[in-house]
N, C-alpha and C positions, 0 to 999 in steps of 0.2 A: 482526432484525425479529421481534417477538414473535409474529406470525402465521405465520411461515415454518415449514414442516414438512419441508423437504428436508434433504439432507446438507450438511455444511460443505465438505468437499473430496473429491476423488478422488485417490488416491495409487497409485504404482507401486513395488513392492518390488524391490530389486536382485537378490535371489537367483534369481528366475525371471521377472521382468518382469510378474508378475501384477498386475492392478489391482483396487482395491476402493474403494467409497465409504465415508467415515468420517463419522459423524453427530455430533450434539451430545449431551452427557450431560444428566442431569436438572437441572444447574445452568445450562444454556444455554451451556456452554463446550465446546471441542473434546474429543471422547471419546478421550483419550490412552490409555486402557486398551485399547480396541478397536484403536487405531492400532498400539500396540506388539505386541499379539497377532498382528496381521497381518504386521508388518514382521519380527518375530523378532529375531535378533541382527545383522541386516544393516542396510542403509540403505533409506530410502523417500523418494520425491520426489513433489512435487505436480504432477499433470497438469491438474486443474481446481480452481479456486477458485469455488465456486458463487455466483451472484448471487441474493441473497435477495429481490429486488424484482421481477425480470422474467426475461428469458431471455438476458441478456448475460453469460454465464459467462466468466471469464477462463481461458483454456486454453493448453496447450502440448503439442503432439504430438511435437516433437523432444526425445528423451530427454536430450540433452546440454544443453538449455536449461531443464530443469525444476528449480525451486528445491528444496532439500533440507529435509525436515521430520523425518527420523529419521537419526541417525548412530550406527552400530555398536550398535544396539539401544536407544538413548536418544533421547528427544524433543529436538529442537533448541529451545532457549529463548533469550529475550532477557535483558538485564541483570537484570531483576526476576523471572526464572523463568517467564515466560509463554511458551507455545508460539509459535514464529515460524518463518517460512520463511527459509532462508539463501540469499542471493544473493551470488555472488562476482564479478559483473561480466559474466557471460556468460549469465545466466538471465533469462527474462521470461515473463509471462503476458499474453495479449492477448484482448480481447473482439471479438465481431463488430461490424460497423459500427453506430453509433448516430447516426441522422440527426435524431432528434427533439429532442435537447438543444441548447439555444442559450444564450448569455449572457443574463441572469445565471445562473451555476451555482456550486455549492460543492463542494469536495473536501476530505476530511479523511484524513490518514494517520498511522500510528504506525510509526516506523522507529527502528532502533538501529544505530549505526555503531561501537560499542565494539570496539576491537581491530583496526580496519581502517585502512589508510593513507589519510590525507587526500587527497582528489582531487575532481574534478568529478563529482558524483553526481546523476543524474536519478532522482528517486523514481518518478515516474509521468508519464504524459501523458494528458490528456483530448483525444483526437484523436491518431491514430497519428503524425501529423507536424504537430501544431498546438500545443495548450496544454501547459504543463508547469510544475511547480515544481521547483526545482533546489537542491541543496546544493553549493556551490562551495568546494572546498578546505577543507571543514570549518568555515567561518566565515561565509560569505555565503550568503544565500538569494536566488534569482532567480525571477521570473515571466516567462513568455514566451508570446506568441501572435502573433508576427511581429516584435516588438521586445522588448528586455530591460528589466526594472525590477529594481533591485538593492537589497537591504537587508542589514544586518549582524545575524546571529543571536546574536552575543555568546557563542558557545561553540565549542569545538574539535570535532574529528572524533569523539572518543570520547564519545558521548552518545546517550541515547534522547530522542526528540523527538516532540511532537504538533504536526503542521502543519495549520492550518485556513486554507484558501485560498478567497477569493471572486474569481471571474472575472466582471467586469462593466465592461468598457471602462475609462473614466477613473476609475471608482470601485473598481477592483480593489485587493485588499489581502491580505496574509498575516499571520496571527497565529502566532507560534512560542512554544509553551509558555505560551499565554494572554497574550503580549505582542505588540502590533502592531510588525512590523519593516519593513514597506514598504507604500507606497501608490503608485499610478500607473496608467498605461495601457499594458498590454502588447500591445494590439491586439485584434482581434475575429475571429480566424480561426475557421472552422467546425469542427464535431465530425465525426469519422469513426471513432471507437472509443476504447477505453481500453487503454493499455499500462502494465503494472505492472512496474517494474524497469528502465525506460529511457525513451528519447525516440525518436530515429530508429533506434537500435541499443541493445542491452542495455549498461548501464553501472553500475547500482547495486551497491555492495558494502556489505552489511550485512544486518540482520534486519528483515523486514517482517511486522508483526503485524496491522495493521488498515487497511482502506481503505473509505471511504464517499463516494459521490457523489450530489449532489442536483441536479435540473434547476431550481434556484431559489436565491434569495438567502436563506440561512439566518441571516445576521447581521441583515438588515432584518426578518426574521420573529421576531426576538428569541429565537432558539433557540441562538445560538452558546454562550452561557455554560452552558446546560444540557447541550449536547452535549459540550463540553470537560470539564465537571466529571464527567460520567458516565464518559468515557473515562479521565480522569486517576485517578479513584477506583479503577478496575479495574487499571490498569497502574502506578499510583504513580510518575508521571514527574517531576512538579515540586511 
């Protein structure tokens, strides 16, 4: 958010469990210089991924469930060298309850499963036990809000992907790397929060770089192409 003036993330370093907020640099990207100065030669883990729009920060107080952002003094990066959080299947970040969001809503994520075993991967859920987009065995994408809608992503597990998902009853749709891969009705369950890295439990294995949620239909607003192009230009995904 160009008007946001807060920090990007709050991290905990492994050497003494001290925490510190990490800001953005002058280019609007994560300040990795400050991050490494704080982490030193050890590891660092994300405790808070700050919400740039309101007060629904994604947090994790259980140190065993915090995704890693620095490994042995080096920033964790995705396939294309951008900073990313490393999830190994037991980490997750969750927001407080969000009761004001209803369908239609839009969610966009950038994840990378390079080097990870193909398995059922829940990227995130909008609603701690409600909506989710799912990578299934590295090839299928599913949308769920009470029932499953399935589509084929056309790629294996080792890939970086930009997922653009519209949750809107019978008009729901997922675009994977700018291609529509499924449409259907996954149901209309309500919102109770956001979980990054899983669905009912942590399951995601890979690198998580970006997550955006809108309480509106960004495809109908003619914003999908611009959003995808902007993200793809930065990460060089497809």
